[in-house]
Steps between C-alpha positions, in 0.01 A plus 500: 500500500771749598703411189203561271425835667864598462499412130174688447650808662815471289290476184299806599812704581675399179202585278453838672869586469514400135192711429662798668818454297321445167194724536608731785178412684297206628413230248267678259166349409500323165272697271296263286356779284741754350441872450332430163241272660659187358631195684874541533740215426612501862139507618419198284806317634400580858150372432640177350727453801206539738298242308790253508541552875127450557525175304792390717758534222746724684806341339355564155423860597855552625642352178284742302640798690860402434425424136363854462790654692751318281403719204400816681585607855308827491390667820143397423591130481713525813202659672282204395763255627530668839123523539475129406743395770340733751166330436653152522645589836147569628388144420481255785768235542233237430403664170863526392555136588193394299646691204840334542665831588680631808596825668862419417405499131334839543821631656706343219277666241534842657876451523503418127299817430754696704782362283314602185470854642873512568590433135 
């Protein structure tokens, strides 16, 4: 129990710090609709990620994020990635286990995002 709480806190601190470094503020909300009233590419990706998580396909969702980041590591995609991991961190341990995912994997994902930001 203590270990899981510690990891959850580390995940939260890391995502907040990365957001402050990248965006100079808290993790911004992912805007699904852009200023022209159209669904943005990042908004569509975020929606797809949420559907995959709801279906229990967290590993597939994570793979999708890194596939997108491989070709484009824009601030908007980094924002989606951080918001994704922030939301995963809010899931219960039981839900993560059912989805064959762990808090350590969340931490690993955020660490990988951090490395992408450092490039």
